[in-house]
C-alpha positions as CSV (number, residue, x, y, z in Angstrom):
1,M,24.1,22.2,13.1
2,H,27.2,21.3,10.9
3,I,27.7,23.8,8.2
4,H,29.9,23.2,5.1
5,R,31.1,26.1,2.9
6,I,31.4,25.0,-0.7
7,D,35.0,25.2,-1.9
8,S,35.7,24.1,-5.5
9,T,39.4,23.4,-4.7
10,S,38.2,20.4,-2.7
11,Q,37.6,17.4,-5.0
12,K,34.4,16.3,-3.1
13,H,33.0,19.9,-3.4
14,H,34.1,20.1,-7.1
15,N,32.2,16.9,-7.9
16,F,29.2,18.2,-5.9
17,L,29.1,21.5,-7.9
18,A,29.2,19.5,-11.1
19,Q,25.8,18.0,-10.1
20,N,24.1,21.5,-10.2
21,R,22.3,20.8,-7.0
22,K,19.5,23.1,-5.8
23,D,18.0,23.9,-2.4
24,P,14.8,21.6,-2.3
25,I,12.7,24.4,-0.6
26,T,13.8,27.6,-2.3
27,G,14.9,26.1,-5.6
28,D,18.1,28.3,-5.5
29,S,21.1,26.8,-7.2
30,I,24.0,25.9,-4.8
31,S,27.2,27.7,-5.8
32,E,30.8,28.3,-4.8
33,G,31.0,29.9,-1.4
34,D,27.5,28.9,-0.3
35,E,27.0,27.5,3.2
36,V,25.1,24.2,3.2
37,V,23.7,21.6,5.6
38,F,23.1,17.9,4.9
39,C,20.2,16.1,6.6
40,A,21.7,13.2,8.4
41,D,18.7,11.0,7.6
42,C,18.0,11.5,3.9
43,K,21.3,13.2,2.9
44,S,19.3,16.1,1.3
45,V,21.3,19.3,1.0
46,F,19.9,22.7,2.2
47,L,21.3,26.2,2.2
48,S,22.0,27.0,5.9
49,D,19.4,29.8,5.9
50,T,16.8,27.3,4.7
51,W,17.8,24.8,7.4
52,E,17.2,27.5,10.0
53,Y,13.9,28.3,8.4
54,L,12.9,24.7,8.7
55,G,13.5,25.0,12.4
56,N,16.7,23.0,12.1
57,R,14.7,19.9,11.4
58,H,14.0,17.5,8.5
59,C,12.8,13.9,8.3
60,E,11.4,14.4,11.8
61,Q,14.9,14.7,13.3
62,S,17.5,17.5,13.7
63,E,20.8,15.7,13.1
64,T,23.1,16.9,10.3
65,L,26.2,15.3,8.7
66,I,29.5,16.2,10.3
67,D,31.6,15.2,7.3
68,F,30.8,16.3,3.7
69,P,29.2,13.1,2.2
70,I,30.8,11.1,-0.6
71,E,29.3,11.4,-4.0
72,K,27.3,8.1,-3.9
73,A,25.5,9.2,-0.8
74,I,24.3,12.5,-2.1
75,F,23.7,11.8,-5.8
76,L,22.5,8.5,-7.4
77,K,21.8,8.0,-11.0
78,L,19.8,5.0,-12.2
79,E,22.5,3.7,-14.6
80,D,20.6,0.5,-15.4
81,E,17.3,-0.2,-16.9
82,I,14.7,-1.3,-14.4
83,L,14.5,-5.1,-15.0
84,F,11.5,-5.8,-12.9
85,Y,9.0,-3.9,-10.8
86,T,5.8,-4.6,-8.8
87,S,3.5,-2.4,-6.8
88,L,3.4,-3.3,-3.1
89,P,0.2,-4.5,-1.4
90,K,-1.6,-1.5,0.1
91,K,-2.6,-3.4,3.2
92,G,-0.3,-4.9,5.8
93,K,1.8,-3.7,8.7
94,S,5.0,-4.5,6.8
95,Q,4.3,-1.9,4.2
96,K,3.9,0.8,6.8
97,N,7.2,-0.2,8.4
98,I,9.3,-0.1,5.2
99,P,10.0,3.7,5.3
100,R,11.3,3.5,8.9
101,Q,13.4,0.4,8.2
102,V,15.2,1.8,5.1
103,K,16.3,5.2,6.6
104,K,19.8,4.3,7.6
105,E,22.9,3.2,5.7
106,P,23.5,1.1,3.7
107,W,20.2,2.3,2.3
108,L,20.6,5.3,0.1
109,K,18.1,8.0,-0.8
110,K,17.4,9.5,-4.2
111,S,14.7,11.4,-5.9
112,Q,13.7,13.0,-9.2
113,N,11.9,16.2,-10.1
114,I,8.9,15.8,-12.4
115,S,7.8,19.4,-12.4
116,P,8.8,22.9,-11.3
117,Y,6.1,22.8,-8.6
118,Q,7.1,19.5,-7.0
119,N,9.3,21.0,-4.2
120,F,6.6,23.4,-3.2
121,L,3.7,20.8,-3.1
122,H,5.7,18.1,-1.4
123,N,7.7,20.1,1.1
124,P,7.1,19.5,4.9
125,F,5.3,22.8,5.3
126,M,2.5,21.7,2.9
127,R,2.0,18.6,4.9
128,F,1.9,20.7,8.1
129,G,-0.6,23.1,6.4
130,K,-3.0,20.2,5.6
131,I,-3.0,19.1,9.2
132,I,-3.6,22.6,10.4
133,A,-6.4,23.1,7.9
134,F,-8.0,19.9,9.1
135,I,-8.6,21.3,12.6
136,P,-11.8,23.1,11.7
137,F,-13.2,19.9,10.4
138,Y,-12.4,18.2,13.7
139,I,-14.0,21.0,15.6
140,L,-17.1,20.9,13.4
141,V,-17.6,17.1,13.9
142,V,-16.7,16.9,17.6
143,I,-18.5,20.0,18.9
144,K,-21.1,20.1,16.1
145,S,-20.5,23.8,15.5
146,N,-22.4,25.9,13.0
147,S,-22.3,25.6,9.2
148,S,-20.0,28.6,8.9
149,F,-17.1,26.2,9.2
150,F,-17.9,24.4,5.9
151,P,-15.8,26.6,3.7
152,L,-12.8,26.0,6.0
153,I,-13.1,22.2,6.2
154,S,-12.8,22.0,2.4
155,I,-9.2,23.4,2.4
156,P,-7.3,20.1,3.2
157,F,-9.3,18.2,0.7
158,I,-8.7,20.9,-2.0
159,L,-4.9,20.8,-1.2
160,E,-4.9,17.0,-1.4
161,G,-6.7,17.1,-4.7
162,I,-4.3,19.7,-6.2
163,I,-1.3,17.5,-5.2
164,W,-3.0,14.4,-6.7
165,L,-3.7,16.2,-9.9
166,H,-0.1,17.5,-10.0
167,D,1.4,14.1,-9.5
168,W,-0.9,12.4,-12.0
169,Y,-0.4,15.1,-14.8
170,Y,3.4,15.4,-14.5
171,G,3.9,11.7,-13.5
172,N,2.4,10.5,-16.7
173,K,4.7,12.8,-18.7
174,V,7.8,11.1,-17.2
175,E,9.7,9.5,-20.1
176,S,10.9,6.4,-18.2
177,T,9.6,3.3,-16.4
178,Y,8.7,5.5,-13.4
179,Q,5.6,6.6,-15.4
180,H,4.1,3.2,-14.5
181,F,4.8,3.5,-10.8
182,K,1.2,4.3,-9.7
183,N,1.7,3.2,-6.1
184,N,4.6,2.4,-3.8
185,T,6.8,0.1,-5.8
186,F,9.6,-2.5,-5.4
187,Y,12.0,-2.8,-8.2
188,I,15.2,-4.6,-9.4
189,T,18.0,-3.4,-11.6
190,K,21.3,-4.9,-12.5
191,K,23.0,-3.1,-9.6
192,E,20.4,-2.6,-6.9
193,I,17.0,-3.2,-5.4
194,G,14.8,-0.3,-4.3
195,F,11.5,1.0,-3.1
196,A,10.0,4.0,-4.9
197,S,7.0,6.1,-4.1
198,K,4.5,7.1,-6.8
199,Y,6.3,8.1,-10.1
200,G,9.7,7.7,-8.3
201,L,9.4,11.0,-6.4
202,R,11.3,9.4,-3.5
203,E,13.3,6.3,-3.4
204,S,15.3,4.1,-1.0
205,V,18.0,2.0,-2.6
206,L,20.2,-0.9,-1.5
207,L,23.2,-1.5,-3.7
208,A,23.8,-5.2,-4.7
209,K,27.2,-5.1,-3.1
210,D,25.5,-4.6,0.3
211,I,23.0,-7.5,-0.1
212,E,23.9,-10.8,1.6
213,E,20.9,-12.8,0.4
214,I,17.4,-12.4,-1.1
215,I,14.6,-14.8,-0.4
216,F,11.3,-14.9,-2.4
217,H,8.6,-17.0,-0.8
218,E,5.6,-18.1,-2.8
219,R,2.6,-18.8,-0.6
220,D,1.5,-22.4,-0.4
221,N,-2.1,-22.0,0.8
222,L,-4.9,-19.4,0.9
223,S,-4.1,-18.4,4.5
224,S,-0.5,-17.6,4.0
225,N,1.2,-14.7,2.2
226,S,3.9,-14.4,-0.4
227,Y,6.8,-12.3,0.8
228,C,10.4,-11.2,0.1
229,Q,13.2,-11.1,2.7
230,V,16.4,-9.1,2.1
231,Y,19.4,-9.7,4.3
232,Y,22.2,-7.1,4.8
233,E,24.3,-5.4,7.5
234,E,23.6,-2.1,9.2
235,Q,26.5,-0.6,11.1
236,G,28.1,-4.1,11.4
237,R,24.9,-5.7,12.6
238,P,22.9,-8.3,10.6
239,K,19.5,-6.9,9.5
240,K,16.5,-8.4,7.7
241,L,13.8,-6.6,5.8
242,K,10.7,-8.6,5.2
243,F,7.8,-7.3,3.1
244,K,4.6,-8.8,1.5
245,I,4.3,-9.1,-2.2
246,H,1.3,-9.9,-4.4
247,S,0.9,-13.6,-4.8
248,N,0.0,-13.2,-8.5
249,L,3.6,-12.2,-9.0
250,F,4.3,-15.9,-9.5
251,N,1.5,-16.5,-12.0
252,N,4.1,-15.8,-14.8
253,P,7.4,-15.7,-12.9
254,S,9.8,-15.6,-15.9
255,T,10.3,-11.8,-15.7
256,L,11.0,-11.9,-11.9
257,I,13.3,-14.9,-12.1
258,S,15.2,-13.3,-15.1
259,A,15.7,-10.0,-13.2
260,L,16.8,-11.8,-10.1
261,N,19.3,-13.9,-12.1
262,T,20.8,-10.8,-13.7
263,L,21.3,-9.1,-10.3
264,S,22.6,-12.4,-8.9
265,I,25.3,-13.1,-11.4
266,S,26.4,-9.5,-11.8
267,H,27.2,-9.0,-8.1
268,N,27.3,-12.6,-6.7
269,V,24.1,-12.1,-4.7
270,P,22.7,-15.4,-3.4
271,V,19.0,-15.7,-4.2
272,R,16.7,-18.3,-2.6
273,I,13.3,-19.3,-4.1
274,E,10.9,-21.0,-1.7
275,S,8.1,-22.5,-3.7
276,G,6.3,-25.7,-4.4
277,E,4.7,-24.6,-7.6
278,E,5.8,-26.4,-10.8
279,N,5.7,-23.3,-13.0
280,T,8.0,-21.2,-10.7
281,L,10.4,-24.1,-10.1
282,Y,10.6,-24.7,-13.9
283,Y,12.0,-21.2,-14.5
284,V,14.4,-21.4,-11.5
285,K,15.8,-24.8,-12.6
286,K,16.1,-23.6,-16.1
287,M,18.3,-20.7,-15.0
288,I,20.4,-23.0,-12.8
289,A,20.8,-25.5,-15.7
290,E,22.0,-22.7,-18.0
291,G,24.8,-21.9,-15.5
292,N,26.1,-18.6,-14.1
293,S,23.4,-18.5,-11.5
294,N,23.4,-18.1,-7.7
295,F,19.9,-19.5,-7.2
296,L,19.0,-21.8,-4.4
297,I,15.7,-23.7,-4.2
298,S,13.8,-24.5,-1.1
299,G,10.9,-26.7,-2.3
300,R,7.9,-27.6,-0.1
């Protein structure tokens, strides 16, 4: 465990204190002289006592950061308006793999608080508690025990219902585009692309400067899928993230193409559109004709 004592004479620590960070489990403000630990996976900061209380583990791993992280890695602010967003298909192996693939740098983590109760309801202990509470249900079904277990088996469902109501109530009070994120969502801004959970509670972000190319593929028959591929480097090695997107995304592609063009010209990001549909190609060719575009077309 690598412990950092907050010292305001250090510029990094001074910038950190200016962010008014709080321990995500206890809600205590982190102040001068406090000893903190950074999760090596998500870069979340914990008071050292909290880290020990968590069993020296977070994000299903026990590694902590040796060096005090730079500002961009521990605090991200959405400086730009979200230009485009779309919910991800609920089915498909690629969706389940996204959280695992976007854990390491250059992917960055960020989150937002929507209520005073969020840290309690979404902390790892609550998830663990639901699993433990589900055991009586398993026992009842498998060994067909007596009905005295019925009050117990309702606990995980009640907890799940409370969390759902909490997220729905406070999520709809969010005064930003995140209010419309009802499921896992892919979004584009002028400076980044990202994946957000419901209401933006948790996000994984890839800055435009780290993107080597983006490909949007529109399906050409009923048996194929539309998808997006993002190329970047991870620790000096080429990486590719491929994920399915809804095919109806291209029914009116003007918003998507406009957002991609803004990202593309702002940070010189090559964007390839693979499509044989006239409507999609019309918008792409229009952007290319207007100049200041990094679009490439792969027709079929």
